[in-house]
C-alpha positions as a Markdown table, in Angstrom:
| # | Residue | x | y | z |
|---|---|---|---|---|
| 1 | Unk | -46.9 | 26.6 | 10.3 |
| 2 | Unk | -47.9 | 24.7 | 13.4 |
| 3 | Unk | -45.1 | 24.7 | 16.0 |
| 4 | Unk | -46.9 | 23.6 | 19.1 |
| 5 | Unk | -47.1 | 19.9 | 20.0 |
| 6 | Unk | -48.6 | 18.1 | 23.0 |
| 7 | Unk | -46.6 | 15.6 | 25.0 |
| 8 | Unk | -48.8 | 13.1 | 26.9 |
| 9 | Unk | -48.2 | 10.7 | 29.7 |
| 10 | Unk | -50.4 | 8.4 | 31.8 |
| 11 | Unk | -49.8 | 6.7 | 35.1 |
| 12 | Unk | -51.7 | 3.4 | 35.6 |
| 13 | Unk | -52.8 | 1.4 | 38.5 |
| 14 | Unk | -51.7 | -2.2 | 38.6 |
| 15 | Unk | -52.6 | -4.9 | 37.7 |
| 16 | Unk | -55.8 | -3.4 | 36.1 |
| 17 | Unk | -54.0 | -0.6 | 34.2 |
| 18 | Unk | -56.7 | 1.9 | 35.0 |
| 19 | Unk | -55.6 | 5.5 | 34.6 |
| 20 | Unk | -54.7 | 7.3 | 37.9 |
| 21 | Unk | -53.0 | 10.4 | 36.4 |
| 22 | Unk | -53.0 | 12.2 | 33.1 |
| 23 | Unk | -50.1 | 14.7 | 32.4 |
| 24 | Unk | -49.5 | 16.7 | 29.3 |
| 25 | Unk | -47.6 | 19.8 | 28.2 |
| 26 | Unk | -47.9 | 21.9 | 25.1 |
| 27 | Unk | -44.5 | 23.0 | 23.9 |
| 28 | Unk | -43.1 | 25.0 | 21.1 |
| 29 | Unk | -41.0 | 22.6 | 18.9 |
| 30 | Unk | -38.8 | 25.5 | 17.7 |
| 31 | Unk | -38.1 | 27.4 | 20.9 |
| 32 | Unk | -38.6 | 24.7 | 23.6 |
| 33 | Unk | -40.9 | 27.0 | 25.5 |
| 34 | Unk | -43.6 | 25.2 | 27.5 |
| 35 | Unk | -46.8 | 27.1 | 26.6 |
| 36 | Unk | -49.2 | 25.3 | 28.9 |
| 37 | Unk | -49.5 | 22.2 | 31.1 |
| 38 | Unk | -52.3 | 19.8 | 32.2 |
| 39 | Unk | -52.2 | 17.6 | 35.3 |
| 40 | Unk | -55.2 | 15.5 | 36.4 |
| 41 | Unk | -55.3 | 12.9 | 39.1 |
| 42 | Unk | -58.0 | 10.3 | 38.4 |
| 43 | Unk | -60.0 | 8.2 | 40.8 |
| 44 | Unk | -59.6 | 4.6 | 39.5 |
| 45 | Unk | -62.7 | 3.5 | 41.5 |
| 46 | Unk | -60.7 | 0.5 | 42.8 |
| 47 | Unk | -58.0 | -0.1 | 45.4 |
| 48 | Unk | -54.8 | 1.8 | 44.7 |
| 49 | Unk | -51.7 | -0.4 | 44.3 |
| 50 | Unk | -49.1 | 0.3 | 47.1 |
| 51 | Unk | -46.3 | -0.3 | 44.5 |
| 52 | Unk | -47.8 | 2.3 | 42.2 |
| 53 | Unk | -48.3 | 4.7 | 45.1 |
| 54 | Unk | -44.6 | 4.3 | 45.9 |
| 55 | Unk | -43.5 | 4.9 | 42.3 |
| 56 | Unk | -45.8 | 7.8 | 41.5 |
| 57 | Unk | -45.9 | 9.6 | 44.9 |
| 58 | Unk | -49.6 | 9.6 | 44.7 |
| 59 | Unk | -51.7 | 8.6 | 47.7 |
| 60 | Unk | -54.9 | 6.5 | 47.9 |
| 61 | Unk | -56.6 | 9.4 | 49.7 |
| 62 | Unk | -55.6 | 11.8 | 47.0 |
| 63 | Unk | -57.1 | 9.6 | 44.3 |
| 64 | Unk | -60.3 | 8.9 | 46.3 |
| 65 | Unk | -61.0 | 12.6 | 46.2 |
| 66 | Unk | -60.0 | 13.0 | 42.5 |
| 67 | Unk | -62.5 | 13.2 | 39.7 |
| 68 | Unk | -63.6 | 10.3 | 37.6 |
| 69 | Unk | -61.8 | 9.6 | 34.3 |
| 70 | Unk | -64.8 | 10.9 | 32.4 |
| 71 | Unk | -64.5 | 14.3 | 34.1 |
| 72 | Unk | -60.7 | 14.4 | 33.7 |
| 73 | Unk | -61.1 | 13.5 | 30.0 |
| 74 | Unk | -63.5 | 16.3 | 29.5 |
| 75 | Unk | -61.0 | 18.7 | 31.2 |
| 76 | Unk | -58.2 | 17.5 | 28.9 |
| 77 | Unk | -60.4 | 17.9 | 25.8 |
| 78 | Unk | -61.3 | 21.5 | 26.9 |
| 79 | Unk | -57.7 | 22.3 | 27.6 |
| 80 | Unk | -56.7 | 21.0 | 24.1 |
| 81 | Unk | -59.6 | 22.7 | 22.3 |
| 82 | Unk | -58.2 | 26.2 | 22.7 |
| 83 | Unk | -55.0 | 25.1 | 21.0 |
| 84 | Unk | -56.5 | 23.0 | 18.1 |
| 85 | Unk | -55.8 | 25.5 | 15.4 |
| 86 | Unk | -52.1 | 25.9 | 16.3 |
| 87 | Unk | -51.0 | 22.5 | 17.6 |
| 88 | Unk | -49.8 | 19.5 | 15.8 |
| 89 | Unk | -52.6 | 16.9 | 16.2 |
| 90 | Unk | -50.6 | 13.8 | 17.1 |
| 91 | Unk | -49.0 | 13.8 | 20.6 |
| 92 | Unk | -45.6 | 12.8 | 21.7 |
| 93 | Unk | -45.4 | 9.8 | 24.0 |
| 94 | Unk | -42.6 | 7.7 | 25.5 |
| 95 | Unk | -43.4 | 4.3 | 24.2 |
| 96 | Unk | -46.6 | 3.5 | 22.4 |
| 97 | Unk | -50.1 | 3.1 | 23.7 |
| 98 | Unk | -51.0 | 5.9 | 26.1 |
| 99 | Unk | -53.4 | 7.5 | 23.6 |
| 100 | Unk | -54.9 | 4.1 | 22.9 |
| 101 | Unk | -55.4 | 3.3 | 26.6 |
| 102 | Unk | -56.9 | 6.8 | 27.2 |
| 103 | Unk | -59.3 | 6.5 | 24.3 |
| 104 | Unk | -60.4 | 3.0 | 25.3 |
| 105 | Unk | -60.9 | 3.8 | 28.9 |
| 106 | Unk | -62.9 | 6.9 | 28.0 |
| 107 | Unk | -65.0 | 4.7 | 25.8 |
| 108 | Unk | -64.5 | 6.9 | 22.7 |
| 109 | Unk | -64.2 | 4.3 | 20.0 |
| 110 | Unk | -66.6 | 6.0 | 17.6 |
| 111 | Unk | -66.2 | 9.7 | 18.4 |
| 112 | Unk | -63.7 | 12.0 | 16.8 |
| 113 | Unk | -60.6 | 11.6 | 18.8 |
| 114 | Unk | -58.7 | 14.7 | 20.2 |
| 115 | Unk | -55.4 | 13.3 | 19.1 |
| 116 | Unk | -56.1 | 11.8 | 15.7 |
| 117 | Unk | -55.2 | 8.3 | 14.8 |
| 118 | Unk | -51.4 | 8.4 | 15.5 |
| 119 | Unk | -48.8 | 9.4 | 18.1 |
| 120 | Unk | -45.1 | 10.2 | 17.8 |
| 121 | Unk | -43.3 | 7.6 | 19.8 |
| 122 | Unk | -40.2 | 9.4 | 21.1 |
| 123 | Unk | -38.8 | 6.1 | 22.5 |
| 124 | Unk | -38.8 | 4.6 | 19.0 |
| 125 | Unk | -37.1 | 7.7 | 17.6 |
| 126 | Unk | -34.4 | 7.4 | 20.4 |
| 127 | Unk | -33.9 | 3.7 | 19.6 |
| 128 | Unk | -33.5 | 4.4 | 15.9 |
| 129 | Unk | -31.0 | 7.2 | 16.6 |
| 130 | Unk | -29.0 | 4.9 | 18.9 |
| 131 | Unk | -29.0 | 2.1 | 16.3 |
| 132 | Unk | -28.0 | 4.4 | 13.5 |
| 133 | Unk | -24.9 | 5.3 | 15.6 |
| 134 | Unk | -24.2 | 1.6 | 16.6 |
| 135 | Unk | -24.8 | 2.5 | 20.3 |
| 136 | Unk | -26.3 | 0.4 | 23.1 |
| 137 | Unk | -30.0 | 0.8 | 23.6 |
| 138 | Unk | -31.0 | 1.7 | 27.1 |
| 139 | Unk | -34.4 | 1.4 | 28.7 |
| 140 | Unk | -36.3 | 4.2 | 30.5 |
| 141 | Unk | -36.7 | 7.8 | 29.7 |
| 142 | Unk | -34.4 | 9.1 | 32.5 |
| 143 | Unk | -31.5 | 6.9 | 31.5 |
| 144 | Unk | -32.1 | 7.7 | 27.8 |
| 145 | Unk | -32.0 | 11.4 | 28.5 |
| 146 | Unk | -28.5 | 11.1 | 30.0 |
| 147 | Unk | -27.3 | 9.7 | 26.6 |
| 148 | Unk | -28.2 | 13.1 | 25.1 |
| 149 | Unk | -26.7 | 15.1 | 27.9 |
| 150 | Unk | -30.0 | 15.9 | 29.6 |
| 151 | Unk | -31.0 | 15.6 | 33.2 |
| 152 | Unk | -34.5 | 14.4 | 34.1 |
| 153 | Unk | -36.5 | 17.2 | 35.7 |
| 154 | Unk | -39.0 | 16.4 | 38.4 |
| 155 | Unk | -40.1 | 13.0 | 39.7 |
| 156 | Unk | -40.0 | 9.9 | 37.6 |
| 157 | Unk | -43.4 | 8.2 | 37.2 |
| 158 | Unk | -45.2 | 11.5 | 37.6 |
| 159 | Unk | -47.3 | 11.9 | 34.5 |
| 160 | Unk | -46.8 | 15.7 | 34.2 |
| 161 | Unk | -43.0 | 15.4 | 34.7 |
| 162 | Unk | -42.8 | 12.5 | 32.3 |
| 163 | Unk | -44.7 | 14.4 | 29.7 |
| 164 | Unk | -42.3 | 17.4 | 30.1 |
| 165 | Unk | -39.2 | 15.3 | 29.9 |
| 166 | Unk | -40.6 | 13.4 | 26.8 |
| 167 | Unk | -41.0 | 16.8 | 25.1 |
| 168 | Unk | -37.4 | 17.8 | 26.1 |
| 169 | Unk | -36.1 | 14.4 | 24.8 |
| 170 | Unk | -38.0 | 14.9 | 21.5 |
| 171 | Unk | -36.4 | 18.4 | 21.0 |
| 172 | Unk | -32.9 | 17.0 | 21.8 |
| 173 | Unk | -33.4 | 14.2 | 19.2 |
| 174 | Unk | -34.5 | 16.8 | 16.6 |
| 175 | Unk | -31.3 | 18.7 | 17.3 |
| 176 | Unk | -29.3 | 15.4 | 16.8 |
| 177 | Unk | -31.1 | 14.8 | 13.5 |
| 178 | Unk | -30.4 | 18.3 | 12.3 |
| 179 | Unk | -26.6 | 17.8 | 12.9 |
| 180 | Unk | -26.6 | 15.2 | 10.1 |
| 181 | Unk | -28.6 | 17.2 | 7.5 |
| 182 | Unk | -26.9 | 17.2 | 4.1 |
| 183 | Unk | -25.9 | 20.6 | 2.8 |
| 184 | Unk | -28.1 | 21.9 | 0.0 |
| 185 | Unk | -26.7 | 21.5 | -3.5 |
């Protein structure tokens, strides 16, 4: 049984939405162990938004010396390839669209995609869980984590830290879903 899943997050320049950072972790769904992580800064080949620099903690100088998205995408694919036989294909994301944005910006519309055709949107799972319990729906990942008794680890809007916390949130939600399992007959 495949127990490893990838959690993926992107940070985007504004207003262009060009990728400036790719973060991912491979985690064991059963144990919570982080098996591996991937972090790539990406040169957006355009001026870096001061607002995004402030949010992410990345600097324009850091991105100027970073590899292109094509090189970062190849590194991500190589990192994933060694885990293809043991990982769940579809990645975790907080909100939809990161895999679509990544695929589009890499120009891989016709090629076999490293993540399949779907993703698991942890934010949607969280919203459904809150609705099922008639609770208020809160916005961002860090605030949502507090509703499950989790503290955000790392820096908000850092792709690697967001990927790690999305994985932690997914596991916490799985625990919540298990609490309500019916007893076997």
